Phi, psi and omega in degrees: 000127180258093182293340179296338177298337180254336186262345177288167180297323178295318179297320178295318178299320178292322177298317177299319180297320179297311182296315184290320177294322176297317178298319182296307184287334177292316180294317179293320178297326180291335179280330183075007181249081175213031180287164179089170183297323182289317178295320178297319179297315181297315179296318178299318181301309183295318180292316180299313181294321178299311184294312184292319179295320177297320178296319177299316179298316181294318180295322178285326178296318181268000179055044179261352185295334181293343180277349182278141181278059180206166176277105187297317180297320178294319181297311182294324178294315180294319181293317181298322177293315179297316180297320178299317180292317181294315181292323177299316178299316179295325180293337177268318185289316186299306181295325181290339182263322191248338182268121181255150178259138002279151181262095187221030176221174184296321179299312181294325180296317179294322177295322179293319178295320177298320177296318178298316178298322179294318178297318178293326177295319176301318179297322179297316178291324177297321177296319179297317178300317180295320182287328184264356181296138183295142176287157179305129180094347180265115180238022180294329176238102188297317185287354174265354175278169180300314177299323179294316177295324178293328176300317178295317179299316182296318179294321181292317178298322177299321177297320177296322178298316180301324181291342182256353183293135181197138175057062177240355179290144177087355179242108186304321180297316180289324178294325175296318179299316178298322177297319178300311180301318184290313183297313181294323178296315182297313181293321178294319179296321178297321178298316180296312182295316180295325178293314179295321181277005179057041182254357184293336181293343181274355179284122187277052177198159180300113187297315185298316180290328177296320179295321177297316178297319179295316179299323180293316179294319179297322178297315179296319180294317179291331177296319177293321180293326178297329179274315188284324185299305179294330181296313182276334183285319186257359183295119178072013181231127179259162180291129179299151181295322176246105186238101181276190182300329181262016180292140182299328181297314180296321180294315179295322178293321177297317178297322179299311181293320179294326176296318178296319179300315180290327176299315178295320180298316179292327177294312178296320178300317180296318180297312181293319179297320180295319178296320181294325184274314190257346181245000000 
């Protein structure tokens, strides 16, 4: 039994994440008000993070992780980054969707406490990401480096973009943007999966230079999507007078901002990857 898995700073951060995610989904489940896609997503996020983090703690406590056919450090780094992003999204989506003003009853109080627990859970995962991030010059665990963490961010933002896509058929500019999102997502996901599965060594070319080339191409592709998506989405169309959460205008605006976020992420990824390879 490795007690350091629970007593180290990383272990303490994971324990906080387990307790807080459990508190969040328990309180929301007790209210019975989490219907619809947004509520389902939030409940899935808290339950998923609770189960996987608890499993990580148990495997490290019993030192069984070495028996798994994967790179454990890469897996835990990627998961903590993914969990931080998922919980952060839920911490924003849940209160904006389910908490109504004024908040003056027992139902709203439980929802508010669940939101607070979710925000603290995000901080716990953010602390874990900070503690496990590779030091400058250390590339033994790729997904714990800045380019590796950015790969997880890029894939997650692409998933958010897919969830907002609507009415793009028949418009060549928008179809090109969807192709950009899909191609970059697939290649980024393959890099993450191959890294965790220790399969990158089988690629018959210099991996570091290949990643730099891929980041450069992805940056150029996202640059075109950043220009074409708002141009074709809003051209000749004004914002409806009554625009709810599922309004096409809000979805197109969300895709626009998420595209810009990924463009910046690929730019930073390219800079860091270039420094790691050539400097």
